N, C-alpha and C positions, 0 to 999 in steps of 0.2 A: 051733493055737497053745496050748500049755499054760501053767501058772502060771508057771513060773520064766523062761521067754521072755519073757512079759508084763512080768514084774517087772524083766528086763534091759534092756528097749529104753530108749533115750534119746531123749526128744523134743526138738522143735525149740523155739528160745525164742519165748516168747511175743510179741505185738505190744507190749505193755507193757515187757518187759525190753528189747525192741529200740529202744524210744523213749528209753531212759537215754542220757547222755553217757557214753560208756565212754572211759576213760584208763586209763594204765598209769602208776603212780607209783614212781619209785626208792628203795628202802628203804636202811637205813644201810650195808649191805653190798653193795650194787649189785644187789640181785635187785629185780624188778619185780612190783608187786601191782595186779591190776585193782580198779577203783573204778568203780562204776555210780551216777551222779549223777541223780537225778529233780528238775529244777530248775523247772519250771513249774507250781506249784499253782494251780489253777482258783479256789478260795476262799481266799486267804491269810488265817491268822489272825495270831498274834504273830510277830513278826520273830524267829522261832526256827528254827534248822535242826536236824537230826537226822543224828548220826554212828551208823550201824547196824552192829553186828559180830555175825554169827553164831558158831554153835559148829563145833567140829571137823568137817570134811568136808561141812558142810551146803551143799545146791545152794540157788540163789535161788528155785526154786518152793516151797521149804517156807515162804518168808515172804513170798512175792509179794502176796498178799492183804492182808497188814499193812501192807506199803511202800506198796502202791497207794493203799490207804485214808489212809495218812498222808499220801501226796503230793497229796491232795485239797486240804490247808491248809499243808504246810509242803514245804522242800526235804530231800531225803533223800538221803544219800551212802551207799550199800551197800559195805562194805568186804569184800574177799574176801581172808583172811589167806594165809599162804605155804604152808599144805600142801594148799590147794585146788588142783585140776588147772589152773585158770587161770594160777597164778602163773608166773613165769620166774626161776627161780633161779640163783645162781651155785653153782660146786662148794663143797662144804662149808658150804652155808648152814646156819646154826644154827636150830634147832627147838626147843630149850628156851621153855617159856613165858615164863620171867624174860628172856629176850632178845628173843624175838618180840614183848614188849610195845613195844620201840623203833619197831616199825612204825606204830604208832598215834599216836606222839610225832610222827613225821616226816609222816604224812598229815595230822594235824591243821594242820600248819604249810602243806603244799603246798597245801591246800583254802582256807587263808585264816581256818579256822575259830577260829584263836586270837584273831583280832580281830573276831569275831562272837558273838553269842548262841547257843549250841547245846546240846545234850543229847546224851547216848549212851542206846542201847538194846543190850544184847549178851543174847547168850544162853551158857551153858557155858562153852566154852574163851574164847569172847570176854569173858565177864564177867571171867574170872582175868585177861586182859590189861588190862582196864580198871581193875581193882582194883590191878594191879600200878602202873600208870601214876599212879592218883591217890595211892597211898601215897606216891610220889616227888614228887608236885606236877608232874608232866611234862606234862599236859594240863590244861586249864581248863574244862570244861563246867559249865554252871549247875546241873546235876543230871544224875544216872544213872538209868536202869531198868536192874535186872539181873533176868534170867529164869534162875532155877537156875543160879547163876554155879559154874564148877567150881573151887572152892577146893582140891579134890583132884579127881585124874583116876583115876577107878577103873575098871578093866578086869578081867574075869575072868581069874584066876590062869593058867589054859592058854593065854590069848592071850599074856601077857608070856615066857611060856616058849618058845612055838612061833615067835613073829613073829621075834624077833631073829635065829635060826638059820634061817629059811627063805628061799629066794631069792623073787623078786617073783612069778615063775609060780607058786609054791607057794601063796604066800598068795591069788593069786588063785582057785586050787581051792578055798579055804576060804570063797569067798563064799557057796554055798549054806548052810553051817552059821550064817554070820553071819546071813544072813537068817532063818533060822529061829529064832536067838536073839532078833533083834528083834521078831519076830513074837509071840513067846511068852514073853520075859522083859523085855521092856521096854515098847513101846507094847501097849495093848490091842488088839490087832487086831480082835476083835469088835466094839467098842464104837467106835472110831476108826478105821475101815479106810482112810480116806484118809491119816490121819497115819502109820499104819504104812506105808503103799505109799511116801510120801515119805521115810521113813526108809531104807527099803530102797533106793530110787533113789541116795539119797546115797552107800550102799556100793558100788552097782553103776557109779557115774560117778566113784569115787574113783581118783586117781593112786596106784597102789599103791606106787611107791618112796618117795613123798612121805608117804603114810599109815603106812607103816611105820616111818620116821624118827620121824615126831611121837610114834607111839604108843611106840617104845623110849625116846624121850628124856623122855617125861612121864608115862606110864601107872603108875600105883601108885608114882610117885617125886615128883611135883610136890605140895607142901604149902604152900598160901598163909594159913593161920591166922594166922602170926606178922605179918602186914602188916596185917589187918583193923582192929587198933586205932589204926593211922597213918592210916587213912582217916577225914577229917571232913566230905567233900563230902555234900549231901543226897542221898540214895538211896531208891528204891522198889524194893523185892526181892518179885519176882513168885514165888510157889510154886503148884503145882497138886497137890491132894490125891491124885488119882487118877492122877497121871503114874507110871509104873513107871521110866521112864528116868532121871528125876531125883527123887528122893524129897522130898517137900515138908517132912518133919521135918528133913531135912538144912538145907535153904534156910532153914527157921525158926531153925536153930541159927546160920547164918550171920549172918542178919538180926539177931541178937540181940549178936554180936559186933562189929557197926558201931554207933558212937555217933549218927550222925544218920540213921537208917533206919526206914522204915515197912514193915512186911510186908503184903502184900495176896495173899491165896489166891484165884486165879481158878478152881480148881475141877478144870480138866480141862486135858490137854496141848493139846488142840484150842483152849480158850479162850484158852490163852497164845501161840496162832499165830493169832488170828483177832481179830473185832471188839471183843471186851471188852479186849484189850489196847491197841487204838486208841483206846478211850474213857479208858482211864485215862490214856495218855499225854497226851491232850488235857486231861484235868484237872490231871495234874502239871504242864503247862506253864503253865497260868492259875495254879498255886498259885506257881510260880518267878517268874513277872511280875506277881503282886500283883494278879491279875484274878479269883481264886477262892481258896477256902478252902484250908487245909493238908489234905492227904490223910488220911484216919484208917486205922487198922489195920483188915484184915480177915480173921478168922481163922475157917475153917470147921471145921478138926479140935478139938473139945473138948478133947483131950489137950494141945494146945499151950497152952492158956489156963493150964494148971497151973503154966507156967513163966514167965508175964507178970509 
């Protein structure tokens, strides 16, 4: 079996993923989105739940370790947004981030989180959806952790030219090129091979038609900078200095545009998807529940300090 064949394999659900309470919640337009709720923490800490919203096309295995460790102490609700292969969309389902954000508003109510204490953890496009909701005061978490939020959705220029005019089968033929791009231009495949493998799996398992529509509607079009001053909620913004996919200097600029935000650089893409993120979350919840100190800024890149 060659490398490309191995990368294209779709593995079975893990025992942990199967342990979730799986449900489909009907969105504002009638589409149905899959929610995985992990409800039985063995050693519960504070009475705070977690709404977890991953980035565009992300598959559960990329975040499984984090969700599993968080679930030792908290109930975690993992939200799969409408561009994921698991969604059941109505015809002409909207895919603009500004509209997709309404899904989270409805999910918060459907899960009863609007009547509980909870935080959000989000990544990339999921972070953009959270910020849209916070700016409108449509959801009410105690605080939010944003991991490299997609305030802009930047794609290579060639992709925004080709993808709109290509049929689904033609886009599927581009997967080897996308895998090459991910290995060489985003994740550092030599230093973080497991992260690279999971990014590539995300592409392999993507629903081509949904992926195409989401990219066409948002890539190099979405701009969320103007909403940032409207967000007053307590936020931790996580950067990763060596992350090629989500530049830490970009995240730092986003953090500085938010009025109640602490920037924490975890160093690597892997750290932002692993135990360091879990420990940061636990400390943040302690801050929010007045059982621990306010988190301090952590800046690894000395260039960023010039702008503080």
